N, CA, C and O atoms as a DFTB+ gen file, in Angstrom:
344 C
 N C O
     1  1     -55.393      41.200       2.356
     2  2     -55.716      41.124       0.986
     3  2     -54.608      40.486       0.169
     4  3     -53.418      40.668       0.426
     5  1     -55.040      39.750      -0.801
     6  2     -54.133      39.134      -1.755
     7  2     -54.902      38.832      -3.035
     8  3     -56.132      38.778      -3.019
     9  1     -54.200      38.638      -4.128
    10  2     -54.883      38.323      -5.377
    11  2     -55.544      36.949      -5.293
    12  3     -55.179      36.140      -4.441
    13  1     -56.500      36.682      -6.157
    14  2     -57.204      35.405      -6.107
    15  2     -56.292      34.196      -6.346
    16  3     -56.538      33.115      -5.809
    17  1     -55.275      34.373      -7.123
    18  2     -54.310      33.292      -7.388
    19  2     -52.940      33.824      -7.004
    20  3     -52.347      34.616      -7.737
    21  1     -52.438      33.392      -5.860
    22  2     -51.196      33.972      -5.371
    23  2     -50.095      32.948      -5.153
    24  3     -49.152      33.205      -4.405
    25  1     -50.202      31.801      -5.788
    26  2     -49.115      30.824      -5.691
    27  2     -48.778      30.322      -7.088
    28  3     -49.591      30.403      -8.009
    29  1     -47.563      29.801      -7.224
    30  2     -47.088      29.333      -8.517
    31  2     -46.289      30.406      -9.225
    32  3     -46.151      31.532      -8.748
    33  1     -45.773      30.026     -10.365
    34  2     -44.984      30.968     -11.163
    35  2     -45.900      32.011     -11.789
    36  3     -47.122      31.866     -11.771
    37  1     -45.316      33.041     -12.332
    38  2     -46.097      34.070     -13.012
    39  2     -46.938      33.455     -14.117
    40  3     -48.118      33.778     -14.250
    41  1     -46.349      32.576     -14.906
    42  2     -47.085      31.924     -15.996
    43  2     -48.255      31.104     -15.453
    44  3     -49.344      31.129     -16.028
    45  1     -48.046      30.388     -14.365
    46  2     -49.116      29.583     -13.774
    47  2     -50.249      30.468     -13.248
    48  3     -51.426      30.135     -13.383
    49  1     -49.878      31.580     -12.658
    50  2     -50.905      32.500     -12.148
    51  2     -51.700      33.121     -13.293
    52  3     -52.917      33.273     -13.184
    53  1     -51.033      33.480     -14.386
    54  2     -51.738      34.038     -15.540
    55  2     -52.714      33.030     -16.124
    56  3     -53.843      33.380     -16.469
    57  1     -52.283      31.784     -16.235
    58  2     -53.168      30.728     -16.743
    59  2     -54.349      30.532     -15.800
    60  3     -55.481      30.366     -16.253
    61  1     -54.095      30.549     -14.503
    62  2     -55.178      30.394     -13.530
    63  2     -56.203      31.513     -13.681
    64  3     -57.407      31.260     -13.642
    65  1     -55.738      32.736     -13.851
    66  2     -56.658      33.866     -14.036
    67  2     -57.521      33.672     -15.272
    68  3     -58.683      34.079     -15.285
    69  1     -56.972      33.061     -16.301
    70  2     -57.707      32.874     -17.553
    71  2     -58.650      31.686     -17.518
    72  3     -59.665      31.686     -18.216
    73  1     -58.336      30.669     -16.718
    74  2     -59.083      29.427     -16.851
    75  2     -59.775      28.915     -15.591
    76  3     -60.679      28.085     -15.692
    77  1     -59.386      29.375     -14.427
    78  2     -59.957      28.844     -13.193
    79  2     -60.847      29.865     -12.501
    80  3     -60.596      31.069     -12.542
    81  1     -61.883      29.354     -11.871
    82  2     -62.717      30.214     -11.040
    83  2     -61.968      30.422      -9.724
    84  3     -61.509      29.448      -9.127
    85  1     -61.834      31.649      -9.263
    86  2     -61.134      31.875      -7.995
    87  2     -61.889      31.221      -6.833
    88  3     -63.097      31.004      -6.922
    89  1     -61.188      30.914      -5.764
    90  2     -61.870      30.358      -4.596
    91  2     -62.914      31.346      -4.074
    92  3     -62.739      32.561      -4.170
    93  1     -63.985      30.813      -3.527
    94  2     -65.027      31.672      -2.953
    95  2     -64.425      32.487      -1.818
    96  3     -63.615      31.986      -1.039
    97  1     -64.827      33.739      -1.737
    98  2     -64.306      34.605      -0.680
    99  2     -64.645      34.053       0.700
   100  3     -63.939      34.324       1.671
   101  1     -65.724      33.281       0.787
   102  2     -66.099      32.710       2.082
   103  2     -65.116      31.652       2.558
   104  3     -65.133      31.279       3.731
   105  1     -64.260      31.163       1.667
   106  2     -63.232      30.217       2.111
   107  2     -62.161      30.931       2.942
   108  3     -61.461      30.302       3.735
   109  1     -62.041      32.238       2.754
   110  2     -61.078      33.040       3.508
   111  2     -61.796      33.835       4.599
   112  3     -61.297      33.980       5.715
   113  1     -62.965      34.339       4.253
   114  2     -63.772      35.154       5.173
   115  2     -65.169      34.537       5.291
   116  3     -66.086      34.947       4.579
   117  1     -65.336      33.558       6.181
   118  2     -66.639      32.898       6.293
   119  2     -67.765      33.821       6.740
   120  3     -68.935      33.453       6.636
   121  1     -67.438      35.009       7.232
   122  2     -68.460      35.951       7.676
   123  2     -69.041      36.800       6.545
   124  3     -69.926      37.621       6.788
   125  1     -68.560      36.617       5.316
   126  2     -69.087      37.383       4.183
   127  2     -70.456      36.818       3.803
   128  3     -70.582      35.616       3.569
   129  1     -71.471      37.661       3.739
   130  2     -72.796      37.185       3.346
   131  2     -72.773      36.561       1.951
   132  3     -72.050      37.013       1.063
   133  1     -73.574      35.520       1.781
   134  2     -73.618      34.835       0.487
   135  2     -74.081      35.763      -0.626
   136  3     -73.659      35.609      -1.772
   137  1     -74.944      36.725      -0.305
   138  2     -75.410      37.672      -1.315
   139  2     -74.279      38.573      -1.797
   140  3     -74.234      38.930      -2.974
   141  1     -73.369      38.943      -0.905
   142  2     -72.206      39.738      -1.311
   143  2     -71.227      38.863      -2.090
   144  3     -70.609      39.323      -3.050
   145  1     -71.088      37.610      -1.679
   146  2     -70.244      36.682      -2.430
   147  2     -70.740      36.558      -3.866
   148  3     -69.932      36.490      -4.792
   149  1     -72.041      36.527      -4.064
   150  2     -72.599      36.420      -5.416
   151  2     -72.223      37.639      -6.263
   152  3     -71.925      37.501      -7.449
   153  1     -72.235      38.823      -5.664
   154  2     -71.840      40.033      -6.395
   155  2     -70.366      39.946      -6.786
   156  3     -69.999      40.260      -7.918
   157  1     -69.534      39.525      -5.854
   158  2     -68.099      39.402      -6.129
   159  2     -67.848      38.381      -7.232
   160  3     -67.039      38.622      -8.128
   161  1     -68.541      37.233      -7.172
   162  2     -68.354      36.205      -8.195
   163  2     -68.767      36.717      -9.568
   164  3     -68.115      36.413     -10.567
   165  1     -69.858      37.501      -9.622
   166  2     -70.281      38.060     -10.904
   167  2     -69.241      39.044     -11.435
   168  3     -68.992      39.097     -12.640
   169  1     -68.632      39.825     -10.538
   170  2     -67.605      40.767     -10.962
   171  2     -66.389      40.043     -11.540
   172  3     -65.708      40.577     -12.416
   173  1     -66.114      38.825     -11.051
   174  2     -64.919      38.091     -11.448
   175  2     -65.201      36.963     -12.442
   176  3     -64.333      36.123     -12.681
   177  1     -66.386      36.934     -13.014
   178  2     -66.760      35.870     -13.950
   179  2     -65.798      35.833     -15.135
   180  3     -65.329      36.870     -15.604
   181  1     -65.518      34.637     -15.603
   182  2     -64.589      34.468     -16.729
   183  2     -65.181      34.992     -18.037
   184  3     -64.488      35.650     -18.813
   185  1     -66.448      34.706     -18.280
   186  2     -67.091      35.147     -19.524
   187  2     -67.573      36.584     -19.362
   188  3     -68.263      36.911     -18.396
   189  1     -67.215      37.418     -20.291
   190  2     -67.569      38.834     -20.219
   191  2     -69.086      39.019     -20.140
   192  3     -69.564      39.934     -19.469
   193  1     -69.837      38.165     -20.813
   194  2     -71.292      38.308     -20.804
   195  2     -71.908      37.928     -19.446
   196  3     -73.066      38.251     -19.182
   197  1     -71.144      37.251     -18.596
   198  2     -71.622      36.891     -17.261
   199  2     -71.289      37.953     -16.214
   200  3     -71.774      37.879     -15.085
   201  1     -70.466      38.938     -16.577
   202  2     -70.059      39.992     -15.649
   203  2     -71.012      41.175     -15.721
   204  3     -71.822      41.289     -16.641
   205  1     -70.897      42.052     -14.729
   206  2     -71.571      43.341     -14.835
   207  2     -70.990      44.038     -16.050
   208  3     -69.796      43.920     -16.328
   209  1     -71.823      44.757     -16.770
   210  2     -71.375      45.357     -18.021
   211  2     -70.870      46.783     -17.868
   212  3     -70.372      47.375     -18.825
   213  1     -70.997      47.331     -16.676
   214  2     -70.489      48.683     -16.452
   215  2     -70.228      48.878     -14.958
   216  3     -70.723      48.132     -14.113
   217  1     -69.446      49.894     -14.670
   218  2     -69.211      50.242     -13.273
   219  2     -70.514      50.677     -12.611
   220  3     -70.697      50.483     -11.409
   221  1     -71.406      51.257     -13.380
   222  2     -72.703      51.678     -12.831
   223  2     -73.510      50.464     -12.386
   224  3     -74.181      50.518     -11.356
   225  1     -73.458      49.369     -13.146
   226  2     -74.163      48.152     -12.733
   227  2     -73.600      47.612     -11.419
   228  3     -74.356      47.148     -10.565
   229  1     -72.287      47.669     -11.255
   230  2     -71.661      47.229     -10.002
   231  2     -72.124      48.142      -8.871
   232  3     -72.524      47.666      -7.808
   233  1     -72.071      49.443      -9.099
   234  2     -72.498      50.405      -8.078
   235  2     -73.962      50.183      -7.699
   236  3     -74.315      50.242      -6.521
   237  1     -74.806      49.930      -8.686
   238  2     -76.221      49.686      -8.409
   239  2     -76.408      48.411      -7.586
   240  3     -77.207      48.390      -6.650
   241  1     -75.680      47.356      -7.927
   242  2     -75.785      46.094      -7.182
   243  2     -75.338      46.287      -5.736
   244  3     -75.986      45.792      -4.814
   245  1     -74.238      47.000      -5.536
   246  2     -73.739      47.232      -4.182
   247  2     -74.653      48.168      -3.397
   248  3     -74.860      47.972      -2.200
   249  1     -75.196      49.174      -4.058
   250  2     -76.142      50.082      -3.405
   251  2     -77.383      49.320      -2.962
   252  3     -77.871      49.509      -1.848
   253  1     -77.892      48.460      -3.836
   254  2     -79.051      47.636      -3.500
   255  2     -78.729      46.714      -2.332
   256  3     -79.545      46.536      -1.428
   257  1     -77.536      46.129      -2.356
   258  2     -77.129      45.233      -1.281
   259  2     -77.069      45.991       0.061
   260  3     -77.562      45.508       1.080
   261  1     -76.469      47.158       0.038
   262  2     -76.359      47.955       1.264
   263  2     -77.723      48.416       1.783
   264  3     -77.930      48.525       2.992
   265  1     -78.644      48.683       0.865
   266  2     -79.955      49.203       1.242
   267  2     -80.906      48.117       1.746
   268  3     -81.971      48.430       2.278
   269  1     -80.538      46.855       1.587
   270  2     -81.419      45.752       1.964
   271  2     -80.759      44.856       2.994
   272  3     -80.103      43.880       2.627
   273  1     -80.915      45.163       4.276
   274  2     -80.276      44.365       5.327
   275  2     -80.660      42.888       5.290
   276  3     -79.910      42.044       5.781
   277  1     -81.814      42.568       4.714
   278  2     -82.208      41.156       4.614
   279  2     -81.225      40.365       3.759
   280  3     -81.159      39.141       3.871
   281  1     -80.456      41.048       2.904
   282  2     -79.484      40.370       2.052
   283  2     -78.173      40.097       2.770
   284  3     -77.277      39.478       2.196
   285  1     -78.041      40.547       4.014
   286  2     -76.773      40.453       4.729
   287  2     -76.649      39.178       5.545
   288  3     -75.837      39.108       6.467
   289  1     -77.437      38.180       5.219
   290  2     -77.411      36.910       5.943
   291  2     -76.094      36.185       5.649
   292  3     -75.717      36.016       4.489
   293  1     -75.415      35.769       6.687
   294  2     -74.173      35.022       6.530
   295  2     -74.487      33.528       6.550
   296  3     -75.563      33.134       6.998
   297  1     -73.564      32.688       6.071
   298  2     -73.858      31.262       5.934
   299  2     -74.356      30.566       7.193
   300  3     -75.152      29.634       7.086
   301  1     -73.926      30.973       8.369
   302  2     -74.340      30.283       9.592
   303  2     -75.674      30.795      10.144
   304  3     -76.106      30.369      11.215
   305  1     -76.317      31.694       9.425
   306  2     -77.622      32.185       9.836
   307  2     -77.603      33.456      10.657
   308  3     -78.656      34.040      10.912
   309  1     -76.427      33.899      11.076
   310  2     -76.333      35.157      11.819
   311  2     -76.389      36.307      10.824
   312  3     -76.066      36.130       9.650
   313  1     -76.788      37.459      11.279
   314  2     -76.788      38.619      10.390
   315  2     -75.484      39.368      10.538
   316  3     -74.871      39.376      11.605
   317  1     -75.078      39.986       9.475
   318  2     -73.796      40.693       9.433
   319  2     -74.044      42.087       8.896
   320  3     -74.398      42.222       7.724
   321  1     -73.876      43.137       9.697
   322  2     -74.091      44.478       9.187
   323  2     -73.052      44.838       8.127
   324  3     -71.918      44.362       8.198
   325  1     -73.408      45.658       7.159
   326  2     -72.494      46.024       6.071
   327  2     -71.431      47.011       6.534
   328  3     -71.504      48.197       6.210
   329  1     -70.462      46.543       7.275
   330  2     -69.417      47.417       7.803
   331  2     -68.538      47.957       6.683
   332  3     -68.264      49.157       6.640
   333  1     -68.103      47.108       5.794
   334  2     -67.236      47.543       4.700
   335  2     -67.296      46.531       3.581
   336  3     -67.495      45.338       3.812
   337  1     -67.126      47.009       2.384
   338  2     -67.067      46.134       1.223
   339  2     -65.647      46.160       0.727
   340  3     -65.211      47.125       0.099
   341  1     -64.929      45.099       1.011
   342  2     -63.528      45.005       0.616
   343  2     -63.277      43.632       0.050
   344  3     -62.155      43.326      -0.352
């Protein structure tokens, strides 16, 4: 694990957090299902109105994801069981 922006000076990292979309988690973990990547991207959206509006909304999205194995499709077409959400 590491933060989404982990290179550059402190000032550069702060600016990146404010202005850049973090790299897709699949660039580091290609086995992450695209549906889970979408949840993560929504959690990290720059505009507050594009994010989940409460922790309950995040919990509901993750609960729905875990309850629906059809959503666990990984980019290469293989299925990936929901071992852990990290």
